N, CA, C and O atoms as a Tripos MOL2 file, in Angstrom:
@<TRIPOS>MOLECULE
protein
  252   251    63     0     0
PROTEIN
NO_CHARGES

@<TRIPOS>ATOM
      1 N           0.0430   -7.7870   -3.8180 N.3       1 MET1
      2 CA         -1.0210   -7.5390   -5.0070 C.3       1 MET1
      3 C          -2.4180   -6.8240   -4.7090 C.2       1 MET1
      4 O          -3.2280   -6.4760   -5.5690 O.2       1 MET1
      5 N          -2.5340   -6.6820   -3.4380 N.am      2 THR2
      6 CA         -3.7820   -5.4780   -3.3150 C.3       2 THR2
      7 C          -3.6650   -4.3450   -4.4540 C.2       2 THR2
      8 O          -4.4880   -4.0950   -5.3340 O.2       2 THR2
      9 N          -2.1530   -3.5920   -4.1520 N.am      3 LEU3
     10 CA         -2.4580   -2.5750   -5.1820 C.3       3 LEU3
     11 C          -2.3470   -2.5670   -6.5300 C.2       3 LEU3
     12 O          -2.5380   -1.7170   -7.3990 O.2       3 LEU3
     13 N          -1.9760   -3.7670   -6.5170 N.am      4 ILE4
     14 CA         -1.5740   -4.0790   -8.3480 C.3       4 ILE4
     15 C          -3.1320   -4.4540   -8.7730 C.2       4 ILE4
     16 O          -3.5790   -4.1210   -9.8700 O.2       4 ILE4
     17 N          -3.7810   -5.0590   -7.9570 N.am      5 ASN5
     18 CA         -5.1640   -5.4040   -8.5370 C.3       5 ASN5
     19 C          -6.1250   -4.2650   -8.2980 C.2       5 ASN5
     20 O          -7.2880   -4.3230   -8.6970 O.2       5 ASN5
     21 N          -5.6800   -3.3240   -7.7050 N.am      6 ALA6
     22 CA         -6.5540   -2.0050   -7.3450 C.3       6 ALA6
     23 C          -6.8490   -1.4690   -8.9440 C.2       6 ALA6
     24 O          -7.9440   -0.9800   -9.2230 O.2       6 ALA6
     25 N          -5.8660   -1.5970   -9.8750 N.am      7 ASP7
     26 CA         -5.7740   -1.1560  -11.1350 C.3       7 ASP7
     27 C          -5.6280    0.3380  -11.2570 C.2       7 ASP7
     28 O          -6.4290    0.9040  -12.0000 O.2       7 ASP7
     29 N          -4.6230    1.1320  -10.5660 N.am      8 GLY8
     30 CA         -4.3470    2.5700  -10.4840 C.3       8 GLY8
     31 C          -5.1290    3.2240   -9.2190 C.2       8 GLY8
     32 O          -4.6260    4.1540   -8.5890 O.2       8 GLY8
     33 N          -6.3090    2.7110   -8.9140 N.am      9 ASN9
     34 CA         -7.0540    3.1050   -7.9440 C.3       9 ASN9
     35 C          -6.2130    3.4700   -6.7920 C.2       9 ASN9
     36 O          -5.0890    2.9900   -6.6480 O.2       9 ASN9
     37 N          -6.7200    4.2830   -5.9960 N.am     10 VAL10
     38 CA         -5.9580    5.1380   -4.8430 C.3      10 VAL10
     39 C          -6.9450    3.8690   -3.5450 C.2      10 VAL10
     40 O          -8.1420    3.5790   -3.5410 O.2      10 VAL10
     41 N          -6.0310    3.4830   -2.7850 N.am     11 LEU11
     42 CA         -6.2700    2.5150   -1.7720 C.3      11 LEU11
     43 C          -6.0450    3.2620   -0.2640 C.2      11 LEU11
     44 O          -4.9390    3.7000    0.0530 O.2      11 LEU11
     45 N          -7.0610    3.3430    0.5020 N.am     12 THR12
     46 CA         -6.7440    3.9870    2.1810 C.3      12 THR12
     47 C          -5.9720    2.9940    2.5300 C.2      12 THR12
     48 O          -5.7140    1.9640    1.9060 O.2      12 THR12
     49 N          -5.5620    3.3970    3.7010 N.am     13 ARG13
     50 CA         -4.7780    2.5360    4.8880 C.3      13 ARG13
     51 C          -5.6720    1.5890    5.3580 C.2      13 ARG13
     52 O          -5.3570    0.4040    5.4600 O.2      13 ARG13
     53 N          -6.7980    2.0360    5.6620 N.am     14 GLU14
     54 CA         -7.9910    1.0970    6.1070 C.3      14 GLU14
     55 C          -8.5690   -0.3350    4.9800 C.2      14 GLU14
     56 O          -8.9950   -1.4370    5.3260 O.2      14 GLU14
     57 N          -8.3680    0.2290    3.5740 N.am     15 GLN15
     58 CA         -8.8210   -0.7170    2.5360 C.3      15 GLN15
     59 C          -7.8020   -1.7310    2.5720 C.2      15 GLN15
     60 O          -8.1390   -2.9060    2.4210 O.2      15 GLN15
     61 N          -6.5590   -1.4110    2.7600 N.am     16 ILE16
     62 CA         -5.4100   -2.2230    2.6600 C.3      16 ILE16
     63 C          -5.3290   -2.9020    3.8800 C.2      16 ILE16
     64 O          -5.1040   -4.1070    3.7680 O.2      16 ILE16
     65 N          -5.4300   -2.5360    4.8220 N.am     17 LEU17
     66 CA         -5.5700   -3.3680    6.2150 C.3      17 LEU17
     67 C          -6.4420   -4.3860    5.8480 C.2      17 LEU17
     68 O          -6.0750   -5.5560    5.7380 O.2      17 LEU17
     69 N          -7.8670   -3.9050    5.6040 N.am     18 SER18
     70 CA         -8.9030   -5.0650    5.8350 C.3      18 SER18
     71 C          -8.5720   -5.8380    4.5650 C.2      18 SER18
     72 O          -9.0160   -6.9810    4.6730 O.2      18 SER18
     73 N          -8.0550   -5.6690    3.5840 N.am     19 ASP19
     74 CA         -7.7470   -6.5790    2.5570 C.3      19 ASP19
     75 C          -6.5400   -7.7690    3.0410 C.2      19 ASP19
     76 O          -6.6670   -8.9930    3.0680 O.2      19 ASP19
     77 N          -5.3600   -6.9410    3.3980 N.am     20 VAL20
     78 CA         -4.0630   -7.8190    3.8990 C.3      20 VAL20
     79 C          -4.3650   -8.6850    5.2400 C.2      20 VAL20
     80 O          -4.3260   -9.8960    5.4610 O.2      20 VAL20
     81 N          -4.6510   -7.6650    5.9660 N.am     21 TRP21
     82 CA         -4.6750   -8.4100    7.2330 C.3      21 TRP21
     83 C          -5.7400   -9.3220    7.8660 C.2      21 TRP21
     84 O          -5.5870  -10.2620    8.6470 O.2      21 TRP21
     85 N          -7.0190   -8.7310    7.2550 N.am     22 LYS22
     86 CA         -8.3130   -9.4260    7.4020 C.3      22 LYS22
     87 C          -8.8470   -8.9000    8.4480 C.2      22 LYS22
     88 O          -9.1840   -7.7180    8.5150 O.2      22 LYS22
     89 N          -9.0390  -10.2020    9.8590 N.am     23 ASN23
     90 CA         -9.8370   -9.4680   11.0540 C.3      23 ASN23
     91 C          -8.6770   -9.4260   12.1380 C.2      23 ASN23
     92 O          -8.9220   -9.4990   13.3420 O.2      23 ASN23
     93 N          -7.7300   -9.3360   11.7570 N.am     24 GLU24
     94 CA         -6.6980   -8.9860   13.0520 C.3      24 GLU24
     95 C          -6.9290   -7.8220   13.8040 C.2      24 GLU24
     96 O          -7.2200   -6.7800   13.2150 O.2      24 GLU24
     97 N          -6.8190   -7.8690   15.2730 N.am     25 PHE25
     98 CA         -6.9050   -6.8020   15.6600 C.3      25 PHE25
     99 C          -5.8390   -5.9850   16.3360 C.2      25 PHE25
    100 O          -6.1110   -4.9180   16.8870 O.2      25 PHE25
    101 N          -4.4660   -6.5510   16.2900 N.am     26 ASP26
    102 CA         -3.5230   -5.8260   16.6770 C.3      26 ASP26
    103 C          -2.7610   -5.0080   15.4810 C.2      26 ASP26
    104 O          -1.5520   -4.8930   15.6820 O.2      26 ASP26
    105 N          -3.0910   -4.6140   14.6710 N.am     27 VAL27
    106 CA         -2.7910   -4.2570   13.5140 C.3      27 VAL27
    107 C          -3.2080   -2.7490   13.5100 C.2      27 VAL27
    108 O          -4.3190   -2.5350   13.9940 O.2      27 VAL27
    109 N          -2.5730   -1.7620   13.0900 N.am     28 TYR28
    110 CA         -2.5750   -0.4720   13.0680 C.3      28 TYR28
    111 C          -2.4650    0.3560   11.8130 C.2      28 TYR28
    112 O          -1.8350   -0.2060   10.9170 O.2      28 TYR28
    113 N          -2.8550    1.3650   11.5790 N.am     29 ASP29
    114 CA         -2.7460    1.7520   10.1230 C.3      29 ASP29
    115 C          -1.4510    2.1690    9.7750 C.2      29 ASP29
    116 O          -1.1460    2.2080    8.5830 O.2      29 ASP29
    117 N          -0.5050    2.5400   10.7960 N.am     30 ARG30
    118 CA          0.9990    2.8500   10.3300 C.3      30 ARG30
    119 C           1.6010    1.4330   10.1090 C.2      30 ARG30
    120 O           2.7250    1.4050    9.6070 O.2      30 ARG30
    121 N           1.0790    0.4060   10.3780 N.am     31 THR31
    122 CA          1.3520   -0.6190   10.1440 C.3      31 THR31
    123 C           1.7070   -0.8190    8.7480 C.2      31 THR31
    124 O           2.6960   -1.4930    8.4590 O.2      31 THR31
    125 N           0.8410   -0.1860    7.7060 N.am     32 VAL32
    126 CA          0.7410   -0.0960    6.4010 C.3      32 VAL32
    127 C           2.0650    0.7040    5.8730 C.2      32 VAL32
    128 O           2.8320    0.1860    5.0600 O.2      32 VAL32
    129 N           2.2560    1.9610    6.3870 N.am     33 ASP33
    130 CA          3.2360    2.6590    6.2140 C.3      33 ASP33
    131 C           4.7930    1.9640    6.1760 C.2      33 ASP33
    132 O           5.7180    2.1380    5.3830 O.2      33 ASP33
    133 N           4.6720    1.0710    7.4240 N.am     34 VAL34
    134 CA          6.0940    0.3240    7.4360 C.3      34 VAL34
    135 C           6.0990   -0.7190    6.3220 C.2      34 VAL34
    136 O           7.1520   -1.0510    5.7760 O.2      34 VAL34
    137 N           5.1580   -1.1260    6.0580 N.am     35 HIS35
    138 CA          5.2990   -2.4990    4.7410 C.3      35 HIS35
    139 C           5.5560   -1.7120    3.5490 C.2      35 HIS35
    140 O           6.4170   -2.0790    2.7490 O.2      35 HIS35
    141 N           4.9460   -0.7680    3.3890 N.am     36 ILE36
    142 CA          5.1300    0.0730    1.9750 C.3      36 ILE36
    143 C           6.6310    0.4780    2.1620 C.2      36 ILE36
    144 O           7.3330    0.4260    1.1520 O.2      36 ILE36
    145 N           6.9780    0.7210    2.8780 N.am     37 LYS37
    146 CA          8.7190    1.4180    2.9080 C.3      37 LYS37
    147 C           9.4450   -0.0730    2.4690 C.2      37 LYS37
    148 O          10.1340   -0.0940    1.4490 O.2      37 LYS37
    149 N           9.3180   -0.9270    3.0280 N.am     38 LYS38
    150 CA          9.9390   -2.2560    2.7960 C.3      38 LYS38
    151 C           9.5840   -2.6440    1.3030 C.2      38 LYS38
    152 O          10.4610   -2.8650    0.4670 O.2      38 LYS38
    153 N           8.3530   -2.7020    1.0590 N.am     39 LEU39
    154 CA          8.1080   -2.8400   -0.4480 C.3      39 LEU39
    155 C           9.2030   -1.9770   -1.2200 C.2      39 LEU39
    156 O          10.0850   -2.4970   -1.9040 O.2      39 LEU39
    157 N           9.0930   -0.9700   -1.0860 N.am     40 ARG40
    158 CA          9.9080   -0.0850   -1.9090 C.3      40 ARG40
    159 C          11.2720   -0.1670   -1.7860 C.2      40 ARG40
    160 O          11.8890    0.2450   -2.7690 O.2      40 ARG40
    161 N          11.8930   -0.5590   -0.9110 N.am     41 ASP41
    162 CA         13.1900   -1.0370   -0.6630 C.3      41 ASP41
    163 C          13.2860   -1.8350   -1.5440 C.2      41 ASP41
    164 O          13.8160   -1.4770   -2.5960 O.2      41 ASP41
    165 N          12.8410   -3.0610   -1.4000 N.am     42 LYS42
    166 CA         12.5720   -4.4870   -2.3730 C.3      42 LYS42
    167 C          12.7760   -3.8700   -3.6070 C.2      42 LYS42
    168 O          13.8210   -4.1310   -4.2030 O.2      42 LYS42
    169 N          11.8500   -2.9850   -4.1740 N.am     43 LEU43
    170 CA         11.6260   -2.8440   -5.4740 C.3      43 LEU43
    171 C          12.6340   -2.0190   -6.2310 C.2      43 LEU43
    172 O          12.6330   -1.7760   -7.4380 O.2      43 LEU43
    173 N          13.5180   -1.6210   -5.2880 N.am     44 GLY44
    174 CA         14.7890   -0.7420   -5.4080 C.3      44 GLY44
    175 C          14.4360    0.4630   -6.5480 C.2      44 GLY44
    176 O          13.7260    1.4140   -6.2200 O.2      44 GLY44
    177 N          14.9860    0.3410   -7.8970 N.am     45 LYS45
    178 CA         14.6470    1.2660   -9.1350 C.3      45 LYS45
    179 C          13.5440    1.7080   -9.4980 C.2      45 LYS45
    180 O          13.1550    2.7490  -10.0280 O.2      45 LYS45
    181 N          13.0320    0.6640   -9.1020 N.am     46 HIS46
    182 CA         11.2320    0.3140   -9.5030 C.3      46 HIS46
    183 C          10.2880    1.2780   -8.4240 C.2      46 HIS46
    184 O           9.2530    1.8320   -8.7970 O.2      46 HIS46
    185 N          10.7310    1.3600   -7.2770 N.am     47 ASN47
    186 CA         10.2170    2.2020   -6.0950 C.3      47 ASN47
    187 C           9.1250    2.8800   -6.4730 C.2      47 ASN47
    188 O           8.0660    2.6640   -5.8850 O.2      47 ASN47
    189 N           9.1950    3.8000   -7.5050 N.am     48 PHE48
    190 CA          8.1670    5.0470   -7.9650 C.3      48 PHE48
    191 C           7.0240    4.3660   -8.2880 C.2      48 PHE48
    192 O           6.0580    5.1070   -8.4680 O.2      48 PHE48
    193 N           6.7540    2.8040   -8.4620 N.am     49 ARG49
    194 CA          5.4830    2.4940   -8.9320 C.3      49 ARG49
    195 C           4.3920    2.3770   -7.7130 C.2      49 ARG49
    196 O           3.1880    2.2800   -7.9470 O.2      49 ARG49
    197 N           5.0230    2.3980   -6.1830 N.am     50 ILE50
    198 CA          4.0070    2.6690   -5.3250 C.3      50 ILE50
    199 C           4.3570    4.3340   -5.2380 C.2      50 ILE50
    200 O           5.4570    4.8860   -5.2550 O.2      50 ILE50
    201 N           2.9940    4.9150   -5.1390 N.am     51 GLU51
    202 CA          2.5880    6.1600   -5.2370 C.3      51 GLU51
    203 C           1.8770    6.5750   -3.7660 C.2      51 GLU51
    204 O           0.8670    5.9950   -3.3690 O.2      51 GLU51
    205 N           2.4040    7.4380   -3.1630 N.am     52 THR52
    206 CA          1.8420    7.7930   -1.8160 C.3      52 THR52
    207 C           0.7560    9.1930   -2.3020 C.2      52 THR52
    208 O           1.3120   10.1760   -2.7910 O.2      52 THR52
    209 N          -0.4520    9.1980   -2.1690 N.am     53 VAL53
    210 CA         -1.4560    9.8270   -2.2910 C.3      53 VAL53
    211 C          -1.6890   10.7140   -0.8480 C.2      53 VAL53
    212 O          -2.2860   10.2660    0.1310 O.2      53 VAL53
    213 N          -1.2000   11.8100   -0.9240 N.am     54 ARG54
    214 CA         -1.0250   12.5070    0.5780 C.3      54 ARG54
    215 C          -2.2810   12.4600    1.3350 C.2      54 ARG54
    216 O          -3.2640   12.6420    0.6170 O.2      54 ARG54
    217 N          -2.4930   12.2980    2.3830 N.am     55 GLY55
    218 CA         -3.8580   12.1950    3.2240 C.3      55 GLY55
    219 C          -4.9170   11.1430    3.0030 C.2      55 GLY55
    220 O          -5.8680   11.0400    3.7780 O.2      55 GLY55
    221 N          -4.7580   10.3450    1.9310 N.am     56 VAL56
    222 CA         -5.5780    9.1870    1.2120 C.3      56 VAL56
    223 C          -4.9900    7.8750    1.7460 C.2      56 VAL56
    224 O          -5.1200    7.2510    2.7990 O.2      56 VAL56
    225 N          -4.1750    7.6670    0.4250 N.am     57 GLY57
    226 CA         -3.2780    6.5900    0.6350 C.3      57 GLY57
    227 C          -2.4110    6.0500   -0.2020 C.2      57 GLY57
    228 O          -1.3420    6.6390   -0.3640 O.2      57 GLY57
    229 N          -2.6540    4.9060   -0.8670 N.am     58 TYR58
    230 CA         -1.2530    4.6110   -1.7100 C.3      58 TYR58
    231 C          -1.9410    3.8490   -3.1160 C.2      58 TYR58
    232 O          -2.9000    3.0780   -3.1560 O.2      58 TYR58
    233 N          -1.0970    4.3570   -4.2270 N.am     59 ARG59
    234 CA         -1.6630    3.8090   -5.6530 C.3      59 ARG59
    235 C          -0.2970    2.8420   -6.0180 C.2      59 ARG59
    236 O           0.8570    2.8630   -5.5910 O.2      59 ARG59
    237 N          -0.9190    2.0840   -6.9040 N.am     60 TRP60
    238 CA          0.1310    1.2400   -7.9320 C.3      60 TRP60
    239 C           0.2130    2.0120   -9.1060 C.2      60 TRP60
    240 O          -0.8300    2.3130   -9.6870 O.2      60 TRP60
    241 N           1.4040    2.4060   -9.5730 N.am     61 ARG61
    242 CA          1.7210    3.1070  -10.9060 C.3      61 ARG61
    243 C           1.8270    2.2060  -11.7440 C.2      61 ARG61
    244 O           2.7950    1.6110  -11.2700 O.2      61 ARG61
    245 N           1.4550    1.4570  -12.9680 N.am     62 SER62
    246 CA          1.5860    0.6670  -14.1400 C.3      62 SER62
    247 C           2.3160    1.4420  -14.7810 C.2      62 SER62
    248 O           3.4330    0.9410  -14.9090 O.2      62 SER62
    249 N           2.2160    2.5830  -15.3230 N.am     63 ASP63
    250 CA          2.8310    3.4510  -16.4300 C.3      63 ASP63
    251 C           4.3830    3.8400  -16.1250 C.2      63 ASP63
    252 O           5.0140    4.5340  -16.9220 O.2      63 ASP63
@<TRIPOS>BOND
     1     1     2 1
     2     2     3 1
     3     3     4 2
     4     3     5 am
     5     5     6 1
     6     6     7 1
     7     7     8 2
     8     7     9 am
     9     9    10 1
    10    10    11 1
    11    11    12 2
    12    11    13 am
    13    13    14 1
    14    14    15 1
    15    15    16 2
    16    15    17 am
    17    17    18 1
    18    18    19 1
    19    19    20 2
    20    19    21 am
    21    21    22 1
    22    22    23 1
    23    23    24 2
    24    23    25 am
    25    25    26 1
    26    26    27 1
    27    27    28 2
    28    27    29 am
    29    29    30 1
    30    30    31 1
    31    31    32 2
    32    31    33 am
    33    33    34 1
    34    34    35 1
    35    35    36 2
    36    35    37 am
    37    37    38 1
    38    38    39 1
    39    39    40 2
    40    39    41 am
    41    41    42 1
    42    42    43 1
    43    43    44 2
    44    43    45 am
    45    45    46 1
    46    46    47 1
    47    47    48 2
    48    47    49 am
    49    49    50 1
    50    50    51 1
    51    51    52 2
    52    51    53 am
    53    53    54 1
    54    54    55 1
    55    55    56 2
    56    55    57 am
    57    57    58 1
    58    58    59 1
    59    59    60 2
    60    59    61 am
    61    61    62 1
    62    62    63 1
    63    63    64 2
    64    63    65 am
    65    65    66 1
    66    66    67 1
    67    67    68 2
    68    67    69 am
    69    69    70 1
    70    70    71 1
    71    71    72 2
    72    71    73 am
    73    73    74 1
    74    74    75 1
    75    75    76 2
    76    75    77 am
    77    77    78 1
    78    78    79 1
    79    79    80 2
    80    79    81 am
    81    81    82 1
    82    82    83 1
    83    83    84 2
    84    83    85 am
    85    85    86 1
    86    86    87 1
    87    87    88 2
    88    87    89 am
    89    89    90 1
    90    90    91 1
    91    91    92 2
    92    91    93 am
    93    93    94 1
    94    94    95 1
    95    95    96 2
    96    95    97 am
    97    97    98 1
    98    98    99 1
    99    99   100 2
   100    99   101 am
   101   101   102 1
   102   102   103 1
   103   103   104 2
   104   103   105 am
   105   105   106 1
   106   106   107 1
   107   107   108 2
   108   107   109 am
   109   109   110 1
   110   110   111 1
   111   111   112 2
   112   111   113 am
   113   113   114 1
   114   114   115 1
   115   115   116 2
   116   115   117 am
   117   117   118 1
   118   118   119 1
   119   119   120 2
   120   119   121 am
   121   121   122 1
   122   122   123 1
   123   123   124 2
   124   123   125 am
   125   125   126 1
   126   126   127 1
   127   127   128 2
   128   127   129 am
   129   129   130 1
   130   130   131 1
   131   131   132 2
   132   131   133 am
   133   133   134 1
   134   134   135 1
   135   135   136 2
   136   135   137 am
   137   137   138 1
   138   138   139 1
   139   139   140 2
   140   139   141 am
   141   141   142 1
   142   142   143 1
   143   143   144 2
   144   143   145 am
   145   145   146 1
   146   146   147 1
   147   147   148 2
   148   147   149 am
   149   149   150 1
   150   150   151 1
   151   151   152 2
   152   151   153 am
   153   153   154 1
   154   154   155 1
   155   155   156 2
   156   155   157 am
   157   157   158 1
   158   158   159 1
   159   159   160 2
   160   159   161 am
   161   161   162 1
   162   162   163 1
   163   163   164 2
   164   163   165 am
   165   165   166 1
   166   166   167 1
   167   167   168 2
   168   167   169 am
   169   169   170 1
   170   170   171 1
   171   171   172 2
   172   171   173 am
   173   173   174 1
   174   174   175 1
   175   175   176 2
   176   175   177 am
   177   177   178 1
   178   178   179 1
   179   179   180 2
   180   179   181 am
   181   181   182 1
   182   182   183 1
   183   183   184 2
   184   183   185 am
   185   185   186 1
   186   186   187 1
   187   187   188 2
   188   187   189 am
   189   189   190 1
   190   190   191 1
   191   191   192 2
   192   191   193 am
   193   193   194 1
   194   194   195 1
   195   195   196 2
   196   195   197 am
   197   197   198 1
   198   198   199 1
   199   199   200 2
   200   199   201 am
   201   201   202 1
   202   202   203 1
   203   203   204 2
   204   203   205 am
   205   205   206 1
   206   206   207 1
   207   207   208 2
   208   207   209 am
   209   209   210 1
   210   210   211 1
   211   211   212 2
   212   211   213 am
   213   213   214 1
   214   214   215 1
   215   215   216 2
   216   215   217 am
   217   217   218 1
   218   218   219 1
   219   219   220 2
   220   219   221 am
   221   221   222 1
   222   222   223 1
   223   223   224 2
   224   223   225 am
   225   225   226 1
   226   226   227 1
   227   227   228 2
   228   227   229 am
   229   229   230 1
   230   230   231 1
   231   231   232 2
   232   231   233 am
   233   233   234 1
   234   234   235 1
   235   235   236 2
   236   235   237 am
   237   237   238 1
   238   238   239 1
   239   239   240 2
   240   239   241 am
   241   241   242 1
   242   242   243 1
   243   243   244 2
   244   243   245 am
   245   245   246 1
   246   246   247 1
   247   247   248 2
   248   247   249 am
   249   249   250 1
   250   250   251 1
   251   251   252 2
@<TRIPOS>SUBSTRUCTURE
     1 MET1         2 RESIDUE 1 A MET
     2 THR2         6 RESIDUE 1 A THR
     3 LEU3        10 RESIDUE 1 A LEU
     4 ILE4        14 RESIDUE 1 A ILE
     5 ASN5        18 RESIDUE 1 A ASN
     6 ALA6        22 RESIDUE 1 A ALA
     7 ASP7        26 RESIDUE 1 A ASP
     8 GLY8        30 RESIDUE 1 A GLY
     9 ASN9        34 RESIDUE 1 A ASN
    10 VAL10       38 RESIDUE 1 A VAL
    11 LEU11       42 RESIDUE 1 A LEU
    12 THR12       46 RESIDUE 1 A THR
    13 ARG13       50 RESIDUE 1 A ARG
    14 GLU14       54 RESIDUE 1 A GLU
    15 GLN15       58 RESIDUE 1 A GLN
    16 ILE16       62 RESIDUE 1 A ILE
    17 LEU17       66 RESIDUE 1 A LEU
    18 SER18       70 RESIDUE 1 A SER
    19 ASP19       74 RESIDUE 1 A ASP
    20 VAL20       78 RESIDUE 1 A VAL
    21 TRP21       82 RESIDUE 1 A TRP
    22 LYS22       86 RESIDUE 1 A LYS
    23 ASN23       90 RESIDUE 1 A ASN
    24 GLU24       94 RESIDUE 1 A GLU
    25 PHE25       98 RESIDUE 1 A PHE
    26 ASP26      102 RESIDUE 1 A ASP
    27 VAL27      106 RESIDUE 1 A VAL
    28 TYR28      110 RESIDUE 1 A TYR
    29 ASP29      114 RESIDUE 1 A ASP
    30 ARG30      118 RESIDUE 1 A ARG
    31 THR31      122 RESIDUE 1 A THR
    32 VAL32      126 RESIDUE 1 A VAL
    33 ASP33      130 RESIDUE 1 A ASP
    34 VAL34      134 RESIDUE 1 A VAL
    35 HIS35      138 RESIDUE 1 A HIS
    36 ILE36      142 RESIDUE 1 A ILE
    37 LYS37      146 RESIDUE 1 A LYS
    38 LYS38      150 RESIDUE 1 A LYS
    39 LEU39      154 RESIDUE 1 A LEU
    40 ARG40      158 RESIDUE 1 A ARG
    41 ASP41      162 RESIDUE 1 A ASP
    42 LYS42      166 RESIDUE 1 A LYS
    43 LEU43      170 RESIDUE 1 A LEU
    44 GLY44      174 RESIDUE 1 A GLY
    45 LYS45      178 RESIDUE 1 A LYS
    46 HIS46      182 RESIDUE 1 A HIS
    47 ASN47      186 RESIDUE 1 A ASN
    48 PHE48      190 RESIDUE 1 A PHE
    49 ARG49      194 RESIDUE 1 A ARG
    50 ILE50      198 RESIDUE 1 A ILE
    51 GLU51      202 RESIDUE 1 A GLU
    52 THR52      206 RESIDUE 1 A THR
    53 VAL53      210 RESIDUE 1 A VAL
    54 ARG54      214 RESIDUE 1 A ARG
    55 GLY55      218 RESIDUE 1 A GLY
    56 VAL56      222 RESIDUE 1 A VAL
    57 GLY57      226 RESIDUE 1 A GLY
    58 TYR58      230 RESIDUE 1 A TYR
    59 ARG59      234 RESIDUE 1 A ARG
    60 TRP60      238 RESIDUE 1 A TRP
    61 ARG61      242 RESIDUE 1 A ARG
    62 SER62      246 RESIDUE 1 A SER
    63 ASP63      250 RESIDUE 1 A ASP
């Protein structure tokens, strides 16, 4: 929901980590990449909705 609620704005890995995993200390920014991959797999033909913004983070595309 974090990406969807961002309303098309780009979120950095750090922002996603902060929102989803809160104050857990053993979570790394690459964790976000692994979970994004799993989400894309589950979305199937709609996986284009999660857009990678190189060097920045991720964005949800509603169009």
